[in-house]
Structure formats: C-alpha cells, structure tokens
C-alpha positions as CSV (number, residue, x, y, z in Angstrom):
1,X,0.0,0.0,0.0
2,X,2.9,2.4,0.8
3,X,4.2,2.0,-2.8
4,X,0.7,2.8,-4.2
5,X,0.5,6.0,-2.1
6,X,3.9,7.1,-3.2
7,X,3.0,6.3,-6.9
8,X,-0.2,8.3,-6.6
9,X,1.6,11.3,-5.2
10,X,4.3,11.1,-7.8
11,X,1.8,11.0,-10.7
12,X,-0.1,14.0,-9.3
13,X,3.1,16.0,-9.1
14,X,4.4,14.9,-12.5
15,X,1.0,15.6,-14.2
16,X,1.1,19.1,-12.8
17,X,4.6,19.8,-14.0
18,X,5.0,17.9,-17.3
19,X,1.5,18.3,-18.9
20,X,1.1,22.1,-19.0
21,X,1.1,24.2,-22.1
22,X,-0.3,27.6,-23.1
23,X,-3.7,26.1,-24.0
24,X,-4.2,23.7,-21.0
25,X,-6.5,24.4,-18.1
26,X,-5.6,22.7,-14.9
27,X,-7.3,22.5,-11.5
28,X,-6.2,21.3,-8.1
29,X,-8.8,19.8,-5.7
30,X,-8.3,19.4,-2.0
31,X,-11.1,17.9,0.1
32,X,-12.1,15.5,2.8
33,X,-15.1,13.6,3.9
34,X,-16.3,10.2,5.2
35,X,-16.5,6.7,3.7
36,X,-17.9,3.3,4.7
37,X,-18.7,-0.1,3.4
38,X,-22.1,-0.8,1.8
39,X,-24.3,-2.8,4.1
40,X,-22.1,-2.3,7.2
41,X,-22.2,0.1,10.1
42,X,-18.7,1.4,9.4
43,X,-17.4,4.9,9.1
44,X,-14.1,6.5,8.5
45,X,-12.3,9.7,7.5
46,X,-11.3,10.2,3.9
47,X,-9.1,13.0,2.7
48,X,-8.4,13.5,-1.1
49,X,-6.1,15.3,-3.4
50,X,-6.8,15.6,-7.2
51,X,-5.5,17.3,-10.3
52,X,-7.8,17.8,-13.3
53,X,-7.4,19.0,-16.8
54,X,-10.0,20.8,-19.0
55,X,-10.7,18.8,-22.2
56,X,-13.8,20.4,-23.6
57,X,-16.9,22.2,-22.5
58,X,-18.4,18.8,-21.6
59,X,-15.3,16.9,-20.3
60,X,-12.6,17.1,-17.7
61,X,-9.9,14.4,-17.1
62,X,-8.7,14.0,-13.5
63,X,-6.4,12.0,-11.3
64,X,-7.3,11.6,-7.7
65,X,-5.8,10.1,-4.6
66,X,-8.0,9.0,-1.7
67,X,-7.1,7.6,1.7
68,X,-9.4,5.8,4.1
69,X,-8.4,6.5,7.7
70,X,-9.6,5.9,11.2
71,X,-12.4,3.5,10.3
72,X,-14.4,2.6,13.4
73,X,-14.3,-1.1,12.4
74,X,-10.6,-1.4,11.8
75,X,-7.7,-1.3,14.3
76,X,-5.2,0.0,11.7
77,X,-5.2,3.8,11.1
78,X,-4.8,3.3,7.4
79,X,-7.6,1.2,5.9
80,X,-8.0,2.0,2.2
81,X,-5.9,3.7,-0.5
82,X,-7.4,4.5,-3.9
83,X,-5.9,6.2,-7.0
84,X,-8.5,7.0,-9.6
85,X,-7.9,8.1,-13.2
86,X,-11.3,9.3,-14.5
87,X,-13.5,11.5,-16.8
88,X,-15.9,14.1,-15.5
89,X,-18.9,14.9,-17.7
90,X,-20.1,18.5,-17.0
91,X,-23.8,19.2,-17.4
92,X,-23.2,23.0,-17.7
93,X,-21.9,22.5,-21.2
94,X,-24.4,24.5,-23.2
95,X,-26.3,21.4,-24.2
96,X,-27.9,20.4,-20.9
97,X,-27.5,23.5,-18.8
98,X,-26.0,27.0,-19.7
99,X,-22.3,27.3,-19.2
100,X,-22.9,30.3,-17.0
101,X,-25.0,28.3,-14.5
102,X,-24.3,29.2,-10.9
103,X,-24.3,25.5,-9.9
104,X,-22.2,23.3,-12.1
105,X,-23.3,19.6,-11.7
106,X,-21.3,16.7,-13.2
107,X,-21.1,12.9,-13.2
108,X,-17.8,11.1,-13.1
109,X,-16.4,7.6,-13.7
110,X,-13.1,5.8,-14.2
111,X,-10.8,2.9,-13.2
112,X,-8.8,3.0,-10.1
113,X,-6.0,1.2,-8.2
114,X,-7.4,0.0,-4.9
115,X,-5.6,-1.3,-1.8
116,X,-8.0,-2.7,0.7
117,X,-8.1,-5.8,2.9
118,X,-4.5,-6.6,2.0
119,X,-5.4,-6.9,-1.7
120,X,-4.2,-4.6,-4.5
121,X,-6.5,-4.5,-7.5
122,X,-7.7,-2.4,-10.4
123,X,-11.4,-1.5,-9.9
124,X,-14.2,0.8,-11.2
125,X,-15.4,3.9,-9.5
126,X,-18.2,6.4,-10.3
127,X,-20.3,9.1,-8.8
128,X,-21.7,12.6,-9.1
129,X,-20.9,16.1,-7.8
130,X,-21.5,19.8,-8.1
131,X,-19.2,22.9,-8.2
132,X,-20.2,26.3,-6.9
133,X,-17.9,29.2,-8.1
134,X,-16.6,31.5,-5.4
135,X,-14.3,33.4,-7.7
136,X,-13.1,33.0,-11.3
137,X,-10.5,30.4,-10.3
138,X,-11.8,29.1,-6.9
139,X,-14.9,26.9,-6.4
140,X,-16.5,24.8,-3.7
141,X,-17.3,21.2,-4.6
142,X,-19.3,18.4,-3.1
143,X,-19.1,14.9,-4.4
144,X,-20.5,11.4,-3.7
145,X,-19.1,8.2,-5.1
146,X,-19.2,4.4,-5.3
147,X,-16.0,2.4,-5.0
148,X,-16.1,-1.2,-6.3
149,X,-14.3,-3.2,-3.7
150,X,-11.5,-5.7,-4.3
151,X,-12.6,-9.4,-4.1
152,X,-11.0,-11.3,-1.2
153,X,-10.8,-15.0,-1.8
154,X,-11.5,-17.6,0.8
155,X,-8.5,-17.9,3.2
156,X,-7.4,-18.9,6.7
157,X,-6.7,-16.5,9.6
158,X,-5.2,-17.7,12.8
159,X,-5.5,-16.7,16.4
160,X,-3.9,-18.3,19.5
161,X,-5.1,-21.9,19.4
162,X,-7.7,-21.3,16.6
163,X,-7.8,-21.3,12.8
164,X,-10.6,-19.4,11.1
165,X,-11.9,-20.0,7.6
166,X,-12.9,-16.6,6.0
167,X,-15.2,-17.1,3.0
168,X,-14.9,-15.1,-0.2
169,X,-16.2,-11.5,0.2
170,X,-16.0,-8.1,-1.4
171,X,-16.2,-4.7,0.5
172,X,-17.9,-2.2,-1.9
173,X,-17.5,1.3,-0.5
174,X,-19.2,4.6,-0.6
175,X,-17.7,8.1,0.0
176,X,-18.9,11.7,0.4
177,X,-16.4,14.5,0.2
178,X,-16.4,18.3,0.1
179,X,-13.5,20.7,-0.7
180,X,-12.0,23.5,-2.8
181,X,-11.1,23.3,-6.5
182,X,-8.5,25.9,-7.6
183,X,-7.8,26.4,-11.3
184,X,-4.4,27.4,-12.6
185,X,-2.1,27.3,-15.6
186,X,-2.9,28.3,-19.1
187,X,-2.0,31.5,-21.1
188,X,-1.3,34.9,-19.6
189,X,-4.5,36.7,-18.7
190,X,-3.6,40.3,-17.8
191,X,-7.1,41.6,-17.0
192,X,-8.0,38.3,-15.2
193,X,-11.3,37.9,-17.0
194,X,-10.8,34.2,-17.8
195,X,-9.9,34.8,-21.5
196,X,-6.2,34.5,-22.3
197,X,-4.5,37.6,-23.8
198,X,-3.9,35.9,-27.1
199,X,-7.7,35.5,-27.6
200,X,-8.8,38.6,-25.7
201,X,-10.3,41.2,-28.0
202,X,-10.7,43.6,-25.0
203,X,-7.5,43.0,-23.0
204,X,-8.1,45.8,-20.5
205,X,-11.5,44.9,-19.1
206,X,-11.9,46.1,-15.5
207,X,-11.9,43.3,-12.9
208,X,-15.1,41.6,-11.9
209,X,-16.9,42.4,-15.2
210,X,-18.6,39.5,-16.9
211,X,-17.2,39.0,-20.4
212,X,-18.1,36.9,-23.5
213,X,-15.8,34.2,-25.0
214,X,-13.7,36.9,-26.7
215,X,-13.0,38.8,-23.4
216,X,-15.3,41.7,-24.1
217,X,-18.0,43.0,-21.7
218,X,-21.4,41.5,-22.2
219,X,-24.3,43.5,-23.4
220,X,-27.2,41.2,-22.6
221,X,-30.0,43.4,-24.1
222,X,-28.0,44.4,-27.2
223,X,-28.7,48.1,-26.7
224,X,-25.1,49.2,-27.1
225,X,-24.6,49.8,-23.3
226,X,-22.5,47.1,-21.7
227,X,-24.0,45.4,-18.7
228,X,-21.7,46.9,-16.0
229,X,-22.6,50.4,-17.2
230,X,-26.3,49.5,-18.0
231,X,-28.8,50.5,-15.3
232,X,-31.3,48.2,-17.0
233,X,-29.1,45.4,-18.4
234,X,-32.1,43.2,-19.4
235,X,-34.2,45.9,-21.1
236,X,-33.0,47.5,-24.4
237,X,-32.6,51.3,-23.8
238,X,-30.8,54.4,-24.8
239,X,-27.2,55.4,-24.1
240,X,-28.5,58.8,-23.0
241,X,-30.6,57.1,-20.3
242,X,-27.8,54.8,-19.0
243,X,-29.2,51.9,-21.0
244,X,-32.8,52.1,-19.7
245,X,-35.9,52.6,-21.8
246,X,-36.7,56.3,-22.4
247,X,-39.8,56.6,-24.6
248,X,-39.6,60.4,-25.0
249,X,-35.8,60.4,-25.4
250,X,-35.2,63.2,-22.9
251,X,-32.4,61.5,-21.0
252,X,-34.7,60.6,-18.1
253,X,-35.3,56.9,-17.9
254,X,-39.0,55.9,-18.1
255,X,-38.9,54.4,-14.6
256,X,-37.9,57.9,-13.2
257,X,-39.9,60.0,-15.7
258,X,-43.0,61.6,-14.3
259,X,-43.9,62.5,-17.9
260,X,-42.7,59.6,-20.0
261,X,-44.5,60.6,-23.1
262,X,-43.3,64.2,-23.2
263,X,-39.8,65.5,-23.3
264,X,-38.6,67.2,-20.2
265,X,-35.7,68.0,-17.9
266,X,-34.0,66.0,-15.2
267,X,-34.7,68.9,-12.8
268,X,-38.4,68.5,-13.5
269,X,-38.3,64.7,-13.2
270,X,-38.8,64.4,-17.0
271,X,-41.6,66.9,-17.4
272,X,-41.4,70.0,-19.7
273,X,-39.7,73.1,-18.5
274,X,-40.5,76.3,-20.3
275,X,-37.0,77.6,-19.4
276,X,-35.1,74.7,-20.9
277,X,-34.4,73.3,-24.3
278,X,-35.6,69.8,-23.3
279,X,-38.6,70.0,-25.5
280,X,-36.6,70.5,-28.7
281,X,-36.8,67.6,-31.1
282,X,-33.7,65.4,-31.5
283,X,-32.0,65.5,-34.9
284,X,-32.6,62.0,-36.4
285,X,-29.1,62.0,-37.8
286,X,-27.7,62.1,-34.2
287,X,-29.6,59.0,-33.1
288,X,-27.7,55.7,-32.5
289,X,-29.0,52.6,-34.3
290,X,-30.6,51.4,-31.0
291,X,-32.2,54.8,-30.4
292,X,-33.6,54.9,-33.9
293,X,-35.1,51.4,-33.5
294,X,-36.5,52.5,-30.1
295,X,-38.1,55.6,-31.7
296,X,-39.9,53.6,-34.3
297,X,-39.1,56.3,-37.0
298,X,-36.9,54.3,-39.3
299,X,-36.9,53.6,-43.0
300,X,-35.3,50.4,-44.4
301,X,-33.2,51.1,-47.5
302,X,-33.4,49.1,-50.7
303,X,-29.8,48.0,-50.4
304,X,-29.4,44.2,-50.7
305,X,-26.5,42.8,-48.7
306,X,-25.7,39.1,-49.0
307,X,-25.5,37.2,-45.7
308,X,-22.2,35.8,-44.4
309,X,-22.1,32.1,-43.7
310,X,-20.4,30.0,-41.0
311,X,-18.8,26.6,-40.4
312,X,-20.8,24.0,-38.4
313,X,-20.9,24.9,-34.7
314,X,-18.5,27.8,-35.2
315,X,-18.8,31.6,-34.9
316,X,-15.5,32.7,-36.5
317,X,-15.4,34.5,-39.8
318,X,-13.9,33.0,-42.9
319,X,-11.6,35.1,-45.1
320,X,-14.4,35.2,-47.7
321,X,-16.8,36.6,-45.1
322,X,-14.4,39.1,-43.9
323,X,-13.9,40.5,-47.5
324,X,-17.7,40.7,-47.9
325,X,-18.1,42.6,-44.6
326,X,-15.1,44.9,-45.4
327,X,-16.9,45.9,-48.6
328,X,-20.0,46.6,-46.7
329,X,-18.2,48.8,-44.1
330,X,-16.5,50.8,-46.9
331,X,-19.9,51.7,-48.2
332,X,-21.3,52.5,-44.8
333,X,-18.4,54.8,-43.9
334,X,-19.2,56.8,-47.0
335,X,-22.8,57.3,-45.9
336,X,-22.8,58.5,-42.3
337,X,-26.6,58.4,-42.0
338,X,-26.7,54.7,-42.8
339,X,-27.3,52.4,-39.8
340,X,-27.2,48.6,-39.8
341,X,-29.1,45.8,-38.1
342,X,-27.8,42.2,-37.7
343,X,-29.6,38.9,-37.3
344,X,-27.7,35.7,-36.4
345,X,-29.0,32.2,-37.2
346,X,-28.1,28.5,-37.0
347,X,-29.2,25.3,-38.5
348,X,-31.2,22.7,-36.6
349,X,-28.4,20.4,-35.4
350,X,-28.5,21.3,-31.7
351,X,-30.9,22.3,-29.0
352,X,-32.8,25.6,-28.8
353,X,-30.8,27.1,-26.0
354,X,-27.4,26.2,-27.5
355,X,-28.5,27.4,-31.0
356,X,-29.7,30.7,-29.6
357,X,-26.3,31.4,-27.9
358,X,-24.4,30.2,-31.0
359,X,-26.4,32.6,-33.3
360,X,-25.8,35.4,-30.8
361,X,-22.0,34.7,-31.0
362,X,-22.1,34.8,-34.8
363,X,-23.8,38.2,-34.8
364,X,-21.3,39.5,-32.2
365,X,-18.4,38.2,-34.3
366,X,-19.6,40.2,-37.3
367,X,-20.1,43.3,-35.1
368,X,-16.6,43.1,-33.7
369,X,-15.1,42.8,-37.1
370,X,-17.1,45.8,-38.3
371,X,-15.9,47.9,-35.4
372,X,-12.3,46.8,-35.8
373,X,-12.5,48.4,-39.3
374,X,-13.5,51.8,-37.8
375,X,-17.3,51.5,-38.0
376,X,-18.9,52.9,-34.9
377,X,-20.6,50.4,-32.6
378,X,-23.4,53.0,-32.1
379,X,-24.4,52.6,-35.7
380,X,-25.1,48.8,-35.3
381,X,-28.0,47.2,-33.5
382,X,-28.0,43.4,-33.1
383,X,-31.0,41.4,-32.2
384,X,-30.5,38.6,-29.7
385,X,-29.6,35.4,-31.5
386,X,-32.6,33.9,-33.3
387,X,-31.2,30.3,-33.4
388,X,-32.8,28.1,-36.0
389,X,-35.8,30.5,-36.6
390,X,-36.6,31.8,-40.0
391,X,-34.6,29.3,-42.0
392,X,-33.4,30.4,-45.4
393,X,-34.0,26.8,-46.6
394,X,-35.5,23.6,-45.1
395,X,-33.1,21.9,-42.8
396,X,-33.3,18.6,-44.8
397,X,-29.8,18.5,-46.4
398,X,-26.3,19.6,-45.6
399,X,-26.4,22.1,-48.5
400,X,-29.5,23.7,-47.1
401,X,-28.1,23.8,-43.6
402,X,-25.1,25.8,-44.9
403,X,-27.6,28.5,-46.0
404,X,-29.1,28.6,-42.5
405,X,-25.7,29.1,-40.7
406,X,-25.7,32.8,-41.4
407,X,-25.8,36.4,-40.3
408,X,-28.1,38.8,-42.2
409,X,-27.9,42.5,-42.7
410,X,-30.5,45.3,-43.0
411,X,-29.5,48.9,-43.8
412,X,-31.8,51.6,-42.6
413,X,-31.9,55.3,-41.6
414,X,-33.6,57.3,-38.9
415,X,-36.3,59.8,-39.8
C-alpha cells in the first residue's frame, strides 16, 4: 500500500509539471469527507487530493488520490488507499445547462487502483458532484461516489489456538467529500477575466466584469450599453438614459420619468420646463441605431447585402466573409446616416438554448469585425440570437443547412 500511495503522489506532481502548455486548463482539488462499506455500520475519515485538466466544455480528465483513515471497524489507522484516473462529464456544457450556471453539476467515472483488505487490484469507481464558483479560479465542490471493492478469496486466519476460515467476500465502499477546487495554468490573462490575452479582444477589461468568449464586456439586451454600465441590463434602452428605456428620449429613464410621453428636464423629473431646451426635437441623424429602432421612426433602404455564412458549430469569420463585410463597411463609412441591423441564425443540429447562444455569438463576431475596421458600434444594432428560426431553406440536407448558418444585414436610416 505504501508503494501505491507514493506512486499516486508522484503521478499527481508529475502531471502538474509535465503536462502544462499555453492552452491547457488545470485544476487542483483538496477535500475531505467520510466513507464506509455498503451494508455495514462502518465509518471512517477520507481526505483526497486531485488534479484535473479541461478537455472540452463537456469533459474534464482527472487523477485523484483518496485515503481511508480511522475506520471505526478497523484497528489500523490506514484502511484504504485509492488512486483514480477518470473522466468528468459536466452538465453545464451549453447542451444540458447553460455554461454560465451558478451551480455546475457533473457525473464522473473511471478505473482506479485500490488497496483494501491486504489486496491490491484495479477497480471501477463512479459518482456525481457539483461545483459552486466563489471566484473565477476558486470553487467549492461536493461529491458522492461508489468504490467497487476488491474481491478477497476464501482464506485462513489464525488466532492463538484457533484457525478461522474466512469465506470469499468483497467490500464495496461509498464516499462523500467536500472541498476546494482551484484552477491554474494556461495562457497569460492580464485583466484576469478568464480569457487568455492571445484571444482577448478587450484586454483591459476592469476586474469583476462579466465577459463573453472573446473577453469583451457582455451587453445582454443588445442596446449598445455594456452590462456593468447599464442601469437596465435586461431591457433595451438608450445610451442617454444609461441603457434604460426612455420613450420620449429626454435622457430621463421611463422608470424615473413623471412625464414619460413628453420631453422634459431631469430637474423637472422628465416633465417639460419652459425655461429649458428639453422639449426640442432630436435631430434624427444624431440617433444611434438602437435609439432609432426605439423611436420607431426608421426607413429600411433598398440595399441588398448578401449574408455571411459559418462553419458548423462555429462563430469565427472565414476570409471570404471578412472580405464581404469589409466591402459593406467601406460603403457605410461613405454614408454617415446609414445604420445597420444584424440577425444571427443557425441550422437545426443542436438544442434551442445552444443554438440561440451560437447565433448570438455569430452576430457578435460580425459586429466586432465591423468595429475593428473603424465602423462605430453605435451605428449597429443586433437582435438577440434567433437560433434556428426563419430558415433560409428547409433543414433537410447539408447544402440547405449551410444556407441557414448565417448572419443577415439590414440597412436603414432614422427619420
């Protein structure tokens, strides 16, 4: 058993040192709990140490060392030693639950090397657990597991003056543990937003700001005001009203406006003031795309822009798509009054929730590329991803699905 414990510790240390690269996500778990044998009134203390590696949104691989100590049915202090090499299937993978879920449940399974009852044997272990994030790189976890015991063959045991025949048996075990999981390794992340610098499109994001997969602040309602500056992050609003709805566009949010249908001043709680210029009409050419949509006074131009298309389950832009968008931006920059609206779509190959998020990422990818070419973000409005809605063609062939993995454009002006 001592050799197994030393081997488990060595593998844990070696895995942490030898396996890292700029793209790998590693985690260290430290916990403790209790264990016992199924069908017996036994109870012991079980500490554990693990190292895990991110594989995909659905999978982690892990290596874990458990010790069974101070069991009330055993005279020896050390009862069990178990080294497990397993796979963890995460349910917050965008398919079952959203990746942003506060609670992150998972199931796990894998072979182990078990030392118990003076027998060393490879066994099978499985269980379930849940993580709860405290910080970006620290989480609490709770886990329960089943340990398939080693089979002990019939044998003799002796005591002074007596020989006992012990029949064949197997001690299957259970365990329940809690602990801390700490993530480390990977690429440099200067703003500590969870997105490595090499992929971070917004590398100087303030701390404790929620970001998207590209490291940019999230704008949940798509009104052009990022969430941490948006007083109404789930309701599309105007930049002049801190992201809140403002029906009369006087800079006083509707929720604070005593006269929401008439322009007024902040001093008058949104009501008209004969001594101010609050009642003057806003020049339509000064409205952002979101404000123009909010006003309802828009005119769609007869300018046909071909959609850009995407690879299956991806949101990055191909070189062909970038060229098409570049030509569009060149035209828009020559016409300052032109505004643009984006719609993102997918095919039908995944669930509704996953497709909605994928279509949103596609629209955001187009928007980021447009702004990188000097086109103002305020001149773009993007609907929340529409998933597989409004297909351009029936989803009954791969050729048709290609037509549905798209972002569409609409050019309009405010009036």
